[in-house]
N, C-alpha and C positions, 0 to 999 in steps of 0.2 A: 415745740418748742423750747431750746435746754439754753438755763441760761445761769450763768456762776456770776453774778457782781453783787449781788446781794453776801454770798457768804466770803469772795475774795476783799469787798472789804467793807465790809466787817462781820467775819465770821465765829472771833474770838471774843469782842466786844454786843456783840448782837444776834446766838449767832439762831433768834427764831423766828428776830424778823429776818431775818437771811434765808430758810430758809420758806413761811413764807411768801416772801419776794421771788424765792428762784424752783423752788416747788409747788409750787399753791398759783400765784396769779399768772407765769409764766410757764409750770410745768402741768397745772391743769386746765385754770379760765382758756388760759392761748385756747390748747391744747381741743376742746370743742369746737372741731371745723364746722360737724356736722351741730352744731346748733347756732351756730353761723360764721361767716367766713372767714377768711383773713383777712382782707383787704380791707368788709365792711372797720371787726375787731379798727385794724391799725388808723381808718378817720372817725372810728367814736374816739377814739381813746387822744390820736390826734387835739384833735376835735378841746375834746375835753386841758390839759392842757390849757393847749393856747382861751382857753374860754376862762381858766385861773391864775392868766400871764406867766402860766411857769414857756423861761424860753435856757435855759440850758442847755446844758449836757443829756442832757434825759430830753428838752424835747431832738434837738438832733437828730439822737440812736433806733428813735418810733417815727421821727424822717425819714430817714436811707431804714426803718425797718417796714414802712409801709410803699417806695421806691422797690425794696424786692418782693412785698407782698403785692406789685401789683396795677399797687395806686401812682399812673403816667404825672410827667411833666401837665401836661395841659389840663387835669384830674387834681390835682395838686395847686395848681396858682385858680383853677375853678371854687375849691376849698376852699381860701386862707381868701379869696375877695370877698367870696361869702362869707368866713366870720368875719370879720373886719366889720359890719354889720351888729355883730349879736354881736364879740369879745374885745371893739375899741381898738380904734382906728393904731395905735401906736402897738400896738402883738402883733399883729400882721405884720408891721413890717420890719417887727423882729423874730415872728417866725418863716418872712423870708428871705431875708440876707442867709435864713441859713436853709431852705432849700432850695435857693441858689447855687451854693455850695454843698449838699446828696446831691442836685442832678444838673453839678455839672457840664458831667458828663455825653447825656441828652441836652446838649443848650451847644454843644461843639460840634457830636452830631445827627441830627434828628430823625433820622431814624434811629434809632437806642428808644428812643423816643414811643415806637407803634411795636404792636404782636402783641401787646401784653404780656404778661406774665409766663409765657415761654417761648416770646421773640419771634427776631422779622427772620431769620432765616435766608434763604437767598433768590436775586430774585427768577419769577416762574420762569427763565422760557422756552420749560421744554411744554408748557402746553400757550405760549404766547399767544400762539393763532389761532386758539375760540378765547383773548382776554378782549377784549377796550380800553387799554389805558397798560400802567406795571401794577405789576400779580406779585408775590412773594409766595418763597411754603417753605416751612421750618416740619420736619417732616418725624414725629413723636414716635411714631415704633420702628419696629424691630424685621426686618429682614424675617419671612417667614409667624410672625406672632399670625395672630387669627382673625385678628380684627385690626382693622390701616386705619390708619391719624395719625390727620396733617392739622396744622396749627397756616392758616389761609389770610394774607393780609395782601390786602387791596387798596392803591394809595385812595385821595379825596376823586372817585367818576365813575373811579373801574370796577368794572364788570365783567361778568364772562355770558360769554354762548351762551341762549337758552339751549335744554340740552334735559334727555335725557334715560337713566339709568335703565337700562335693561336689565330687564328676567324673567326667568324661566318661572321659577319660584324662587321667597324670597324676596335679600333683597336691597334698593332703598340704598338709602343714607339721614346722616342725621347732623344736622349742623347745632352750635355751642358759638354762642358767641358773648366773647371774650372780651373786644375791646373798640370802640366807636358804636359809630353810629351807616346801619346799609342799611338794603331793601334785601330780600324773598317775592318773589309774583310765581304759580302759579297759570300755565296756561287759562287765560277764561273768567278769571279773578283779579280780584288787586294787590295790588304791591303790598310788603308787608311792611312798617317796619320795624330795626332789625338794634338791639340796645344791649348791653350786656348783662348777658343773667336767659336768654329768652332761648326762646332748644326752636331750632321745625323737625319734623320730623316730614320727609320727604319721602314715599308709598314708589317703589317698584313700578316705571313707564308710564311714570308722568312730565311733561315737559313745563320745564320751569328758571328757571334764570337768577342768583341771588348776586350782591354788588356790592361796594360805598357810597354814602349818599356823595352827590354832588363835590359839598362840603367839612370833609370829615372821612380822614382814613378810616377803614372798617377791618379787626378784625377776627377772625372763626374755628372754635374746632374740625373737621371734616371728619366726619365715626364713616366709612363706610362699611352694611350691612351681606352677612357673609350671604351669600342666594345663593342659586345652579345658571345657569349661561348666564351669569351676568361679562354687561359692557356698556361703558359709555357712547352716546350718541351725541354728537355733534351738530346743534345744528344754524339759524342764521343769527345774528349779533343784535339786540334787547335794539329801536330803534334811537335816534337820536333824539326823534321832537317828543316819543310819547316817552321814553325816561328824565330830558328835562320839565316835563311840568310831575312828574314826585315833585310835594311837596318837600 
């Protein structure tokens, strides 16, 4: 994360402080994504600032950074509501006023709030016949890349049909959940609840389905695992009654 605010504001007056702010805090600590994700660092930083009653332009900066790092409008609203009980109601009110400005575009177009940090993409019209409800697709890999990667987003209640990733060898799929809450189920097994950070490894030739919960948007990255004689076999829709019984 490149930061120059310290050098710009205090480079001549306090060069060592500017160095610590720009090069150590933002240049080194914030860059340790293998230790803690940028999204979690943003949440922790905002919590600390609000807890101390700091609601100046530094909070505005970190709210904008949190949005960039994948904290959705819904997550931010829930975070500030939670903090109100621990950091004080006036502090939360002040933070909400700034958060509304930062997430103004999301308020104008709710679709911008979904898809997580990888984006909503376009309506998944090419595969609409295999889905109940509206889904969206954002293809992240380039043509010819050895690993096909897409961000798939489901509106509340949307799910794909039962299907099988066929392969003579290798093959299958990996899902990495990035936003909202959803379900994954293999034939003959209970449905598995999914939240951001969950990873699902789907072996080849296993019947399954996945999609959003009834009252939540849901997004996951889908990785197609290379194999031989690979194909997708689409089957029957997920039964409305069975889906409706999922908690």
